[in-house]
C-alpha positions as CSV (number, residue, x, y, z in Angstrom):
1,M,25.3,118.5,76.9
2,E,21.7,117.0,77.6
3,K,20.6,120.5,78.6
4,L,21.6,122.4,75.8
5,K,19.8,119.5,73.8
6,E,16.8,120.3,75.7
7,F,17.1,123.9,75.1
8,I,17.6,123.6,71.0
9,E,14.8,121.1,70.9
10,F,12.4,123.2,73.5
11,E,8.9,123.6,71.3
12,I,7.2,127.0,71.8
13,F,4.7,126.1,70.1
14,R,2.9,123.9,67.7
15,I,0.3,124.2,64.8
16,G,-1.1,121.2,64.0
17,E,1.8,118.5,62.7
18,Y,3.8,122.0,62.9
19,S,6.0,122.6,65.6
20,F,7.9,125.4,66.3
21,T,11.4,125.2,68.2
22,N,14.5,127.2,69.2
23,S,16.5,125.1,66.4
24,K,14.0,126.7,63.8
25,I,14.6,130.4,65.8
26,I,18.5,130.0,65.4
27,T,18.3,127.9,61.9
28,V,16.2,131.3,60.5
29,V,18.7,133.9,62.0
30,L,21.7,132.1,60.7
31,T,20.6,131.8,57.4
32,V,19.4,135.5,57.3
33,L,23.1,137.0,58.7
34,I,24.6,134.6,56.1
35,T,22.5,136.2,53.4
36,M,23.3,139.5,54.5
37,L,27.4,139.1,54.7
38,V,27.1,137.2,51.3
39,I,25.3,140.3,49.8
40,T,27.6,142.7,51.8
41,V,30.5,140.9,50.1
42,I,29.2,140.8,46.4
43,R,28.2,144.4,46.9
44,K,32.0,145.4,47.9
45,L,33.1,143.4,45.3
46,L,30.9,144.5,42.2
47,F,31.6,148.3,43.7
48,R,35.2,148.6,43.5
49,H,37.1,151.7,41.6
50,R,38.3,149.5,38.5
51,L,35.0,147.6,38.3
52,E,33.1,150.8,38.4
53,S,35.3,152.6,36.0
54,R,34.4,149.9,33.7
55,Y,31.2,149.6,33.5
56,D,28.3,152.1,34.1
57,R,27.7,152.7,37.7
58,G,23.8,152.1,36.8
59,N,23.8,148.7,35.0
60,L,26.2,147.8,38.1
61,F,23.6,148.4,40.3
62,S,20.8,147.2,38.6
63,F,22.7,143.9,38.2
64,F,23.4,144.0,41.8
65,Q,19.8,144.1,42.6
66,I,19.0,141.3,40.7
67,I,21.5,139.5,42.3
68,K,20.6,140.5,45.8
69,Y,17.1,139.5,45.5
70,L,18.2,136.1,44.1
71,I,20.3,135.6,47.0
72,W,17.3,136.6,49.4
73,I,14.5,134.1,47.5
74,I,16.9,131.3,47.7
75,S,17.7,131.7,51.3
76,I,14.1,132.0,52.1
77,L,13.6,129.1,50.5
78,L,15.8,127.1,52.7
79,I,14.6,128.6,55.6
80,L,11.7,126.6,54.4
């Protein structure tokens, strides 16, 4: 357990007071993967056949793009 803690807290480099560690890399990768998963689920929900028949495909695509950008902005803010 101690070795794992050492690996996670290992400092790769430091710039001023900011240190770049393995835990930050893991956090960034997990956040990006979860964001991509959420976007994929939302896309599948929006572009189901039933929903596409009620709304114009272009309107759904525009709505999905807005949602996608908002989700990416939120995930980037969480990473920072």
